[in-house]
C-alpha positions as CSV (number, residue, x, y, z in Angstrom):
1,M,81.9,22.7,138.9
2,P,82.7,25.3,141.6
3,G,86.0,27.1,141.2
4,S,86.9,26.3,144.8
5,L,86.8,22.6,143.9
6,N,89.0,23.0,140.9
7,E,91.5,25.1,142.9
8,S,91.6,22.6,145.7
9,I,92.3,19.8,143.3
10,A,95.0,21.7,141.6
11,K,96.7,22.3,144.9
12,S,96.2,18.8,146.3
13,Q,96.8,16.3,143.5
14,P,100.2,14.8,143.0
15,P,101.9,16.0,139.7
16,L,102.1,12.5,138.3
17,A,98.4,12.3,138.0
18,D,97.8,15.6,136.4
19,A,97.7,14.4,132.8
20,E,95.2,11.7,133.2
21,R,93.0,13.6,135.6
22,S,92.0,16.0,132.8
23,A,90.4,13.3,130.6
24,P,86.6,13.8,130.3
25,K,84.3,10.9,131.2
26,K,82.2,9.4,128.5
27,E,78.8,8.7,129.9
28,Q,76.2,6.4,128.4
29,N,73.0,8.0,127.4
30,G,71.1,5.2,129.0
31,F,71.1,1.4,129.6
32,T,70.7,-1.2,127.0
33,S,67.8,-3.7,127.2
34,E,70.0,-6.2,128.9
35,Q,71.4,-3.6,131.3
36,K,67.8,-2.6,132.2
37,E,66.9,-6.2,132.9
38,P,70.0,-8.0,134.0
39,L,68.0,-10.4,136.2
40,A,66.5,-11.8,133.1
41,H,69.9,-12.8,131.8
42,D,72.3,-15.2,133.5
43,G,75.1,-12.7,132.8
44,V,77.8,-15.1,134.0
45,K,80.4,-15.5,131.2
46,Q,81.9,-19.0,130.9
47,S,85.6,-18.6,131.3
48,P,88.5,-20.2,133.1
49,G,88.0,-18.1,136.2
50,I,87.4,-19.8,139.5
51,T,84.5,-17.7,140.8
52,F,81.8,-19.2,138.7
53,A,83.5,-22.5,137.9
54,A,81.0,-24.6,139.8
55,Q,77.8,-23.0,138.5
56,D,77.1,-25.7,135.9
57,K,77.5,-28.4,138.5
58,L,75.0,-27.0,141.0
59,P,71.6,-28.7,141.2
60,R,68.4,-26.8,140.4
61,L,66.0,-25.8,143.2
62,P,63.6,-28.8,143.6
63,I,59.8,-28.4,143.3
64,P,58.6,-30.2,146.4
65,E,55.7,-32.7,146.3
66,L,52.4,-30.9,146.7
67,D,51.0,-33.1,149.5
68,S,54.3,-32.8,151.5
69,T,54.3,-29.0,151.2
70,L,50.6,-28.8,152.4
71,E,51.3,-31.1,155.3
72,K,54.2,-28.8,156.4
73,Y,52.0,-25.8,155.9
74,M,49.4,-27.1,158.3
75,D,52.1,-28.1,160.8
76,V,53.6,-24.6,161.0
77,L,50.2,-23.0,161.2
78,K,48.7,-25.3,163.8
79,P,50.4,-23.9,167.0
80,M,49.2,-20.4,166.1
81,Q,45.6,-21.4,165.4
82,S,42.5,-22.2,167.5
83,S,40.9,-25.6,167.0
84,R,38.3,-24.0,164.7
85,E,40.9,-22.3,162.6
86,Q,42.8,-25.6,162.3
87,R,39.7,-27.3,161.0
88,D,39.0,-24.5,158.5
89,T,42.6,-24.7,157.2
90,A,42.5,-28.5,157.0
91,T,39.3,-28.2,155.0
92,A,40.8,-25.6,152.7
93,V,43.9,-27.8,152.1
94,Q,41.8,-30.8,151.3
95,E,39.7,-28.7,148.9
96,F,42.9,-27.4,147.3
97,L,44.3,-30.9,146.9
98,R,41.0,-32.1,145.3
99,A,40.5,-29.1,143.0
100,E,43.1,-26.5,141.9
101,G,46.2,-27.8,143.6
102,P,47.3,-30.6,141.2
103,E,46.6,-28.4,138.1
104,L,48.6,-25.5,139.6
105,Q,51.4,-27.9,140.5
106,A,51.5,-29.2,136.9
107,R,51.5,-25.6,135.6
108,L,54.4,-24.7,137.9
109,K,56.4,-27.7,136.7
110,K,55.7,-26.7,133.1
111,Y,56.6,-23.1,133.8
112,A,59.9,-24.2,135.4
113,T,61.0,-26.3,132.4
114,G,64.2,-24.7,131.0
115,K,64.3,-22.1,133.7
116,T,67.1,-21.7,136.2
117,S,64.7,-21.6,139.2
118,F,61.0,-22.1,139.5
119,I,60.8,-19.2,142.1
120,E,63.4,-16.8,140.8
121,Q,61.3,-14.5,138.6
122,F,58.4,-14.5,141.1
123,W,60.9,-13.5,143.7
124,Y,62.3,-10.6,141.8
125,D,58.9,-9.4,140.8
126,S,57.8,-9.4,144.5
127,F,60.6,-7.0,145.3
128,L,60.3,-4.9,142.2
129,N,56.6,-4.4,142.4
130,F,56.8,-3.3,146.0
131,D,55.5,0.3,146.0
132,N,56.3,1.5,149.5
133,P,59.6,3.3,150.2
134,V,62.6,0.9,150.3
135,V,64.1,2.7,153.3
136,L,63.2,0.9,156.5
137,N,61.0,-1.5,154.5
138,L,63.5,-3.4,152.3
139,N,67.1,-2.3,152.7
140,P,69.1,-3.9,155.5
141,F,72.3,-2.6,157.0
142,F,75.6,-3.8,158.3
143,L,77.6,-1.9,160.9
144,L,81.3,-2.8,160.6
145,E,83.7,-3.0,163.6
146,D,86.0,-0.1,164.0
147,D,89.3,-0.3,162.2
148,P,91.7,-2.0,164.7
149,T,94.3,0.8,164.0
150,P,93.0,3.9,165.9
151,A,94.9,6.3,163.6
152,R,92.7,5.1,160.7
153,N,89.5,5.8,162.5
154,N,88.8,9.2,161.0
155,Q,86.4,9.7,158.2
156,V,88.6,10.4,155.2
157,T,91.3,7.8,156.1
158,R,88.7,5.1,156.9
159,A,86.6,5.8,153.8
160,A,89.7,5.7,151.5
161,S,90.8,2.5,153.0
162,L,87.4,0.9,152.6
163,V,87.0,2.1,149.0
164,V,90.4,0.6,148.0
165,S,89.4,-2.7,149.6
166,A,86.0,-2.6,148.0
167,L,87.6,-2.0,144.6
168,C,89.9,-5.0,145.1
169,F,86.8,-7.1,145.7
170,V,85.2,-5.7,142.5
171,R,88.4,-6.6,140.6
172,A,88.4,-10.1,142.0
173,V,84.8,-10.7,141.0
174,R,85.2,-9.2,137.5
175,K,88.4,-11.2,136.8
176,E,86.7,-14.2,138.3
177,E,89.5,-14.6,140.9
178,L,87.2,-14.5,143.9
179,P,87.2,-18.0,145.6
180,P,83.7,-19.5,145.6
181,D,81.7,-19.8,148.8
182,T,81.4,-23.2,150.2
183,L,79.4,-24.9,152.9
184,R,80.8,-28.1,154.4
185,G,83.0,-28.5,151.3
186,K,80.1,-28.0,148.9
187,P,80.2,-25.1,146.5
188,L,77.5,-22.4,146.7
189,C,75.9,-20.4,143.9
190,M,78.0,-17.3,143.2
191,F,75.5,-15.7,140.8
192,Q,74.6,-12.9,143.2
193,Y,78.2,-11.5,143.1
194,S,77.7,-10.7,139.4
195,R,74.9,-8.4,140.4
196,L,76.6,-6.6,143.3
197,F,78.2,-3.6,141.6
198,G,77.1,-1.1,139.0
199,T,73.5,-2.0,139.8
200,A,70.5,0.3,140.5
201,R,66.9,-0.1,141.3
202,V,65.1,2.2,138.8
203,P,61.4,3.0,139.4
204,T,59.0,3.1,136.5
205,D,55.2,3.5,136.2
206,N,55.0,-0.3,135.9
207,G,57.1,-1.2,138.9
208,C,60.9,-1.0,139.3
209,Q,63.6,-2.4,137.1
210,I,67.1,-3.5,138.0
211,A,69.6,-1.8,135.7
212,Q,73.3,-2.7,135.6
213,D,76.3,-1.4,134.0
214,S,78.7,-4.3,134.2
215,G,81.6,-2.2,132.9
216,S,81.1,0.6,135.5
217,K,84.4,2.1,136.7
218,H,83.4,5.1,138.7
219,I,82.0,5.8,142.2
220,V,79.6,8.5,143.4
221,V,80.3,10.3,146.7
222,L,77.6,11.9,148.7
223,C,78.5,14.6,151.2
224,K,75.9,16.9,152.9
225,G,73.4,15.9,150.2
226,Q,75.7,16.9,147.4
227,F,76.9,14.5,144.6
228,Y,80.4,14.0,143.3
229,W,81.9,11.3,141.0
230,F,85.3,10.2,139.7
231,D,86.7,7.1,138.0
232,V,88.5,4.5,140.1
233,L,89.1,1.6,137.6
234,D,90.5,1.2,134.1
235,D,89.0,-1.0,131.4
236,N,91.0,-4.0,132.8
237,F,89.3,-3.4,136.2
238,D,92.7,-2.4,137.7
239,L,92.8,0.4,140.3
240,I,94.0,3.7,138.9
241,M,94.3,5.5,142.2
242,T,96.3,4.8,145.3
243,E,94.8,5.0,148.8
244,K,96.6,8.3,149.2
245,D,95.1,9.7,146.0
246,L,91.6,8.6,147.1
247,A,92.1,10.3,150.5
248,I,93.0,13.5,148.7
249,N,89.9,13.3,146.5
250,L,87.7,12.7,149.5
251,Q,89.2,15.5,151.5
252,V,88.7,17.9,148.6
253,I,85.0,16.8,148.4
254,V,84.5,17.2,152.1
255,D,86.0,20.7,151.9
256,D,84.0,21.7,148.9
257,A,80.7,20.4,150.4
258,Q,81.3,22.5,153.5
259,E,81.5,25.7,151.5
260,T,77.7,25.4,150.9
261,P,75.8,26.1,154.1
262,I,74.1,22.9,155.2
263,Q,70.6,24.3,155.1
264,E,71.1,25.6,151.6
265,A,72.6,22.2,150.5
266,A,69.6,20.4,152.1
267,R,67.2,22.2,149.8
268,G,68.9,20.4,146.8
269,A,69.5,17.1,148.5
270,L,67.9,15.0,145.7
271,G,68.9,11.7,147.4
272,V,65.9,12.0,149.7
273,L,63.6,11.4,146.7
274,S,64.9,7.8,146.6
275,T,63.0,7.3,149.9
276,E,59.7,8.1,148.4
277,N,56.9,5.7,147.4
278,R,58.1,4.0,144.2
279,K,55.4,5.3,141.9
280,I,55.9,8.9,143.2
281,W,59.7,8.4,142.7
282,A,59.1,7.2,139.1
283,G,57.0,10.3,138.4
284,L,59.7,12.5,139.8
285,R,62.4,10.9,137.7
286,D,60.2,11.8,134.7
287,V,60.1,15.4,135.9
288,L,63.8,15.4,136.3
289,T,64.4,14.4,132.7
290,R,61.6,16.0,130.8
291,E,63.6,19.1,129.8
292,E,65.7,18.3,126.8
293,D,68.4,20.9,127.6
294,S,68.7,19.7,131.2
295,N,71.7,17.7,132.4
296,N,69.5,15.8,135.0
297,A,69.3,12.7,132.8
298,E,73.1,12.5,132.6
299,C,73.3,13.1,136.4
300,L,70.9,10.3,137.0
301,N,72.8,7.9,134.7
302,I,76.1,8.7,136.5
303,V,74.5,7.8,139.8
304,D,72.6,4.7,138.6
305,S,75.6,3.3,136.8
306,S,78.2,3.9,139.5
307,L,79.9,0.9,141.1
308,F,78.4,1.9,144.5
309,I,77.7,5.1,146.6
310,L,80.0,6.4,149.2
311,C,78.2,8.5,151.8
312,L,80.3,10.8,154.0
313,D,78.2,11.8,156.9
314,Y,79.0,14.9,159.0
315,T,77.6,13.4,162.2
316,E,79.2,11.3,165.0
317,P,76.6,9.1,166.5
318,K,77.4,8.3,170.1
319,S,75.5,5.2,171.1
320,G,75.2,1.9,169.3
321,A,71.5,2.4,168.7
322,E,72.2,5.8,167.1
323,L,74.8,4.2,164.9
324,C,72.5,1.5,163.8
325,G,69.7,4.0,163.0
326,N,72.2,6.0,161.0
327,M,73.1,3.0,158.9
328,L,69.6,1.9,158.4
329,C,67.8,5.1,157.6
330,G,69.9,8.1,158.6
331,T,69.2,10.7,161.2
332,S,66.3,13.1,161.2
333,E,67.0,16.6,162.4
334,V,64.9,19.6,161.4
335,V,66.5,23.1,161.9
336,K,64.6,26.2,161.0
337,G,62.1,24.1,159.0
338,V,64.8,22.4,157.0
339,Q,65.8,18.7,157.2
340,I,69.5,18.6,157.7
341,G,69.8,15.0,159.1
342,T,71.9,12.4,157.3
343,C,68.7,10.8,156.0
344,T,69.0,13.1,153.0
345,N,72.6,12.1,152.4
346,R,71.6,8.7,150.9
347,W,70.6,7.0,147.6
348,Y,68.7,3.9,148.6
349,D,68.4,2.4,145.1
350,K,72.1,1.3,145.3
351,M,74.5,-0.3,147.7
352,Q,76.0,2.4,149.9
353,I,79.1,2.4,152.0
354,I,78.5,4.9,154.8
355,V,81.3,6.5,156.9
356,C,80.6,8.9,159.8
357,K,82.8,11.8,160.8
358,N,84.5,9.7,163.5
359,G,85.2,6.8,161.1
360,S,82.4,4.5,162.1
361,A,81.3,2.7,158.9
362,G,78.6,0.5,157.6
363,I,76.8,-0.7,154.5
364,N,73.2,-0.3,153.4
365,F,72.2,-2.3,150.4
366,E,69.4,-2.7,147.9
367,H,68.1,-6.1,148.4
368,T,66.4,-7.3,145.2
369,G,69.3,-9.1,143.6
370,V,71.4,-10.0,146.6
371,D,70.9,-11.5,150.1
372,G,72.7,-10.9,153.3
373,H,75.1,-13.8,152.9
374,T,76.5,-12.3,149.7
375,V,76.9,-8.8,151.1
376,L,78.4,-10.3,154.3
377,R,81.1,-11.9,152.2
378,F,81.8,-8.5,150.6
379,A,81.8,-6.8,154.0
380,S,84.1,-9.4,155.6
381,D,86.6,-9.4,152.8
382,V,86.7,-5.6,152.7
383,Y,87.3,-5.4,156.4
384,T,89.9,-8.2,156.3
385,D,91.7,-6.6,153.4
386,T,92.0,-3.2,155.2
387,I,93.8,-5.1,158.0
388,L,96.1,-7.1,155.7
389,R,97.1,-4.1,153.7
390,F,98.0,-2.3,156.9
391,A,100.0,-5.4,157.9
392,K,101.7,-5.4,154.5
393,S,102.8,-1.8,155.0
394,I,104.7,-3.0,158.1
395,N,105.9,-6.3,156.7
396,G,106.1,-6.8,152.9
397,L,105.8,-10.5,153.4
398,A,102.3,-10.3,155.0
399,P,99.7,-12.3,153.1
400,S,97.2,-10.9,150.6
401,L,93.5,-11.8,150.3
402,W,93.6,-11.6,146.5
403,A,94.9,-14.0,143.9
404,S,96.4,-11.1,142.1
405,T,96.6,-7.3,142.7
406,S,96.5,-4.2,140.5
407,P,99.8,-2.7,139.4
408,D,100.8,0.2,141.6
409,P,98.9,3.2,140.0
410,S,101.7,5.6,141.1
411,K,104.2,3.6,139.0
412,R,102.1,3.3,135.8
413,D,102.2,5.5,132.8
414,P,99.1,7.8,133.0
415,E,98.4,7.0,129.3
416,S,97.8,3.4,130.3
417,F,94.8,4.3,132.3
418,G,92.8,5.0,129.2
419,N,89.9,7.4,128.9
420,V,89.3,8.1,132.6
421,S,88.9,11.1,134.9
422,T,90.0,10.8,138.5
423,T,89.3,14.4,139.2
424,P,86.2,14.8,141.4
425,H,83.3,16.3,139.5
426,K,80.3,17.8,141.2
427,L,76.9,16.9,139.8
428,E,74.9,20.0,139.2
429,W,71.1,19.2,139.2
430,D,68.6,21.5,137.5
431,M,66.2,22.2,140.4
432,L,62.7,22.8,139.0
433,P,60.1,24.3,141.3
434,E,58.3,20.9,141.3
435,L,61.4,19.2,142.6
436,S,61.8,21.6,145.4
437,T,58.2,21.0,146.5
438,A,58.7,17.2,146.2
439,L,61.8,17.4,148.3
440,R,59.9,19.0,151.2
441,F,57.1,16.3,151.0
442,A,59.7,13.5,150.8
443,E,61.6,14.8,153.8
444,T,58.3,15.1,155.8
445,R,57.3,11.6,155.0
446,L,60.7,10.2,155.7
447,A,60.9,11.9,159.1
448,D,57.5,10.5,160.0
449,L,58.6,7.0,159.0
450,I,61.8,7.2,161.0
451,Q,59.8,8.4,164.1
452,Q,57.5,5.4,163.8
453,N,60.4,3.1,164.5
454,E,62.5,2.6,167.6
455,F,66.1,1.4,167.5
456,E,67.7,-0.7,170.3
457,I,70.7,-2.9,170.5
458,L,71.9,-5.5,172.9
459,E,75.5,-6.5,173.2
460,F,75.3,-9.5,175.4
461,A,78.7,-10.6,176.8
462,G,77.5,-13.3,179.2
463,Y,78.1,-16.2,176.9
464,G,78.0,-17.1,173.2
465,K,78.4,-20.0,170.7
466,N,81.0,-21.8,172.8
467,F,78.8,-22.2,175.8
468,M,75.7,-23.1,173.8
469,T,77.4,-25.9,171.9
470,S,79.1,-27.2,175.1
471,M,75.7,-27.6,176.6
472,G,74.5,-29.5,173.5
473,F,72.4,-26.8,171.9
474,S,72.4,-25.4,168.4
475,P,73.3,-21.8,168.9
476,D,70.8,-20.5,166.4
477,A,68.0,-22.6,167.8
478,F,68.9,-21.5,171.3
479,V,68.7,-17.8,170.4
480,Q,65.5,-18.3,168.5
481,M,63.9,-19.8,171.6
482,A,65.2,-16.9,173.6
483,F,63.2,-14.6,171.3
484,Q,60.1,-16.8,171.7
485,A,60.4,-16.7,175.5
486,A,61.0,-12.9,175.6
487,Y,58.0,-12.1,173.4
488,Y,55.8,-14.5,175.4
489,G,57.0,-12.9,178.6
490,L,56.0,-9.5,177.4
491,Y,52.7,-10.1,175.7
492,G,51.5,-13.5,176.9
493,R,51.2,-15.0,173.5
494,V,53.2,-16.3,170.6
495,E,53.2,-14.8,167.1
496,N,54.3,-15.8,163.6
497,T,58.1,-15.7,163.4
498,Y,60.3,-15.8,160.3
499,E,63.9,-16.8,159.9
500,P,65.6,-17.3,156.5
501,A,67.4,-20.5,155.6
502,M,70.0,-20.0,152.9
503,T,69.5,-22.2,149.8
504,K,72.6,-21.2,147.8
505,V,73.6,-24.9,147.5
506,F,71.2,-24.7,144.5
507,L,71.7,-22.8,141.3
508,H,70.4,-19.2,141.8
509,G,69.2,-20.3,145.3
510,R,68.1,-17.6,147.7
511,T,66.3,-18.5,150.9
512,E,63.5,-20.6,152.4
513,A,61.3,-19.5,155.3
514,I,61.9,-21.1,158.7
515,R,58.8,-20.7,160.9
516,A,60.1,-20.8,164.5
517,V,56.8,-21.3,166.3
518,S,56.1,-25.0,167.0
519,P,54.2,-27.0,169.6
520,E,57.6,-27.6,171.2
521,S,58.4,-23.9,171.3
522,I,55.1,-23.1,172.8
523,D,55.5,-25.8,175.5
524,F,59.0,-24.3,176.2
525,V,57.8,-20.7,176.7
526,Q,54.9,-21.8,178.8
527,T,57.2,-24.0,180.9
528,F,59.8,-21.2,181.1
529,W,57.4,-18.7,182.6
530,A,55.6,-21.2,184.9
531,E,56.6,-22.3,188.4
532,K,58.6,-25.3,187.0
533,S,62.0,-26.7,188.0
534,A,65.1,-25.7,186.2
535,Q,65.5,-29.2,184.8
536,E,62.0,-29.1,183.4
537,K,62.7,-25.8,181.7
538,I,66.0,-27.2,180.3
539,D,64.3,-30.3,179.0
540,A,61.6,-28.3,177.3
541,L,64.2,-26.0,175.7
542,K,66.1,-29.0,174.4
543,K,63.0,-30.4,172.7
544,A,62.2,-27.0,171.2
545,C,65.7,-26.6,169.9
546,V,65.8,-30.1,168.3
547,K,62.5,-29.3,166.5
548,H,63.9,-26.0,165.3
549,T,67.1,-27.5,164.1
550,N,65.4,-30.3,162.2
551,H,63.0,-27.7,160.6
552,T,66.0,-25.6,159.6
553,K,67.7,-28.6,157.9
554,E,64.6,-29.3,155.8
555,C,64.4,-25.6,154.8
556,A,68.1,-25.6,153.8
557,K,67.3,-28.4,151.4
558,A,64.6,-26.2,149.9
559,L,61.9,-28.5,151.3
560,G,60.0,-25.8,153.3
561,Q,56.5,-24.7,152.5
562,D,56.6,-20.9,151.9
563,R,58.4,-20.6,148.6
564,H,56.5,-23.5,146.9
565,L,53.1,-22.2,148.0
566,Y,54.0,-18.7,146.9
567,A,55.0,-20.0,143.4
568,L,51.7,-21.8,143.2
569,Y,49.9,-18.6,144.1
570,C,51.8,-16.7,141.4
571,V,51.0,-19.4,138.8
572,W,47.3,-19.1,139.7
573,Q,47.4,-15.3,139.4
574,R,49.1,-15.6,136.0
575,A,46.3,-17.9,134.8
576,V,43.8,-15.3,136.0
577,D,45.6,-12.5,134.2
578,E,45.8,-14.5,131.0
579,E,42.1,-15.3,131.1
580,G,41.4,-11.7,131.8
581,A,43.4,-10.6,128.8
582,E,41.6,-13.1,126.6
583,A,38.2,-11.8,127.9
584,A,39.3,-8.2,127.3
585,S,40.3,-8.9,123.7
586,S,36.9,-10.3,123.0
587,T,34.8,-7.7,124.9
588,G,36.9,-4.6,124.5
589,M,37.1,-4.3,128.3
590,S,40.2,-3.6,130.4
591,S,42.4,-6.6,130.7
592,T,42.9,-6.1,134.4
593,D,39.2,-6.3,135.2
594,G,40.0,-5.3,138.8
595,Y,42.5,-8.1,139.4
596,A,45.8,-7.4,141.1
597,S,49.1,-8.1,139.5
598,P,50.5,-11.5,140.5
599,V,53.2,-9.8,142.3
600,D,51.9,-6.4,143.3
601,G,52.6,-4.5,146.5
602,S,50.3,-6.6,148.5
603,A,52.5,-9.6,147.9
604,S,55.4,-7.6,149.2
605,P,58.5,-9.2,150.5
606,N,59.7,-9.3,154.1
607,R,62.1,-6.4,154.5
608,H,65.5,-7.7,155.3
609,A,68.6,-9.5,154.2
610,S,66.9,-12.8,153.4
611,S,63.3,-11.9,152.9
612,P,60.5,-14.1,151.6
613,P,58.4,-12.7,148.8
614,P,54.9,-13.5,150.0
615,N,54.8,-11.3,153.1
616,A,51.7,-9.1,152.9
617,N,51.9,-7.2,156.1
618,T,53.7,-4.0,155.3
619,R,52.6,-0.8,156.8
620,E,50.1,0.8,154.4
621,H,49.3,-2.6,152.8
622,T,46.6,-5.1,153.4
623,T,47.0,-8.9,153.3
624,V,47.5,-11.0,150.2
625,T,44.1,-12.5,150.6
626,K,42.2,-9.3,150.9
627,S,44.0,-7.3,148.3
628,Q,44.1,-10.0,145.7
629,S,40.6,-11.4,145.9
630,P,38.9,-11.2,142.5
631,P,35.7,-9.1,142.2
632,A,32.5,-10.9,143.0
633,T,30.4,-9.0,140.5
634,N,31.0,-11.3,137.5
635,S,28.8,-14.3,137.9
636,K,30.3,-16.0,134.8
637,Q,33.8,-16.2,136.1
638,Q,35.8,-19.2,135.0
639,P,36.9,-21.8,137.7
640,T,40.5,-20.7,137.7
641,Q,39.4,-17.1,138.4
642,Q,37.9,-18.1,141.7
643,M,40.4,-17.6,144.6
644,P,41.6,-21.1,145.5
645,S,40.4,-22.1,149.0
646,L,43.9,-22.3,150.3
647,F,44.6,-18.7,149.5
648,S,41.3,-17.4,150.8
649,D,41.6,-19.2,154.1
650,P,42.7,-17.0,157.0
651,G,45.6,-19.3,157.6
652,W,47.3,-17.9,154.4
653,D,47.0,-14.4,155.9
654,K,48.4,-15.6,159.2
655,I,51.5,-17.3,157.7
656,N,52.2,-14.2,155.6
657,T,51.9,-11.8,158.6
658,T,55.2,-11.9,160.3
659,I,55.5,-10.2,163.7
660,L,59.0,-11.4,164.7
661,S,61.2,-11.0,161.6
662,T,64.6,-12.4,162.4
663,S,67.9,-13.2,160.7
664,N,71.2,-14.6,161.9
665,C,73.9,-13.0,159.8
666,G,77.4,-12.0,160.8
667,N,80.9,-12.7,161.8
668,P,83.7,-10.9,163.7
669,S,83.9,-8.1,161.0
670,L,80.4,-6.9,162.0
671,R,79.4,-5.1,165.1
672,Q,75.7,-5.1,164.3
673,F,73.3,-5.7,161.5
674,G,69.6,-5.2,161.1
675,F,66.5,-4.2,159.2
676,G,63.1,-2.7,159.7
677,P,60.1,-4.6,161.0
678,T,57.7,-6.2,158.5
679,S,54.5,-5.1,160.2
680,G,53.4,-2.0,162.1
681,D,53.3,-3.9,165.4
682,G,56.3,-6.1,164.7
683,F,60.0,-6.4,165.4
684,G,63.0,-6.6,163.0
685,I,65.7,-8.5,164.8
686,G,69.2,-9.0,163.3
687,Y,71.5,-11.0,165.5
688,I,75.1,-12.2,165.4
689,I,76.3,-15.1,167.4
690,K,80.0,-14.9,168.2
691,E,82.2,-17.2,170.1
692,D,81.6,-15.7,173.5
693,S,78.9,-13.1,173.0
């Protein structure tokens, strides 16, 4: 650790904390098998806490009837197809019902027996076998509203305040004191909260793994591409630092990071490697750790096992669009051939709290184990707690968001903290020549990816939820039809649109896909842009909104078509793989025999806060149908090895090619939220419907 950092700490830290700040941190040498695959274990301990108290009472996700799902499938495809395409899809559906469908449905039911959810593992695999960079492709972002107290809207003060509130949330989850989410009085599944902290997406040669240290008690701070860490919790999950102590630590880190010229620091900004293609990143992690005397393995473990990452950016984005871009993928700025933008001040394999120099703050999160609804609760509670703690500093009788709070760290005996170190430690990576070269390539590819996307925001103040409901419209349906009308007005056609419906009323529920295009929506957009009366346009809008609302209700009951069909597809692919393995064992041939993994990159997920696994239209990827077709060279293939007609029909490609990827997620704590598009010619639209805007 640089001497300047040690000296700064010695001058800045309060005397009370000196004794416990000297304790070294005991790092694990790696994750246990359960830590490496936490998604394979429920991980929720049965205890008297309230957070997970309703888990055993939640119903399991239902497997819909096959004929019902296929009927809905044809209904959502029909308005986007020509008459000939409709006939072809109808023929494929009938063939599927007659041939493979019933057997695959039976296999799915057998597979689901004893499992928490019939779709869960397929869902995780679709994310973890996604090979493209997660930045802009998978990770969504939230942009928080500014702190309502202007004096707190500077970087260090805001960051310290957000970290304290985040740690209070961690404590509430781990002590199971966080009140469970509810919807119209019904409890929602809280499982995702157990996977929110201490979690990392770790790339390997065979896809990624989700690793978790459930006892993690430190955070990692990134500043100008340089890494620092210190402990923030004790073994009882109580906070061991006051907000003032945290602010001192963060200021020391900022001061130390500034001593290294930004272009020099950028040459060692290893965080940019987390933006690489996953297989490349897996190979680079092997390079990082291959030298036995290197401390890179320990550095990686400290980063992976941290509660979360705090990114302190040196920039002050001026416009809302620039702020959103900074939270989603960082800025790209090349000076004298070196990338010095904030895009290198990130670690995309974990949840990140990002704070700009002017105090603007947001969250970027790894999406595999958690959806937007879960992270929204975290963001909302963190924002609320920062306000309530400020109120309590004025009036000690002000309410608290938490059932209990940590003892005041400044009044505790330092010995009671246990084996912790609250002194900031700088991670010193061993920079091999190969890593320096890899950094340059990663920066180039990331800059190119950022330039491929445009960022725009609209803060519409004309009206909001109150007006829409007063006119008899569902606000969400109203906004969805606005998207349809806007796209049709620009391009003269409709395209496949995706919106997630939350299914957390079920155990381990995630989302179902709402397909917004319907005969009613097409009639509306055509009427809207035609020389029709205002009343005719309103009538068409009402019909389209009613249709969308009814479809949304079905999907919220987990009775949509996308998840069920994707599970059937995965079951079929598993059968192919099993038969291929048997054939290989008898012939000595490769077990893969040219077949794709049941959840390889071509079955990649839509890239935002509530994404469906089966989307196949990522930039650099072909469709599910094309990439997963079995080879035609083997004339003795078994029946199950033939691609079922449903999945080889162009309709399957169309429903899994989303042009308008949308999501409604937000409340007054958020200023904006969003995600990247799911196709090269598509749009990623995150929207927040407030009372009057």
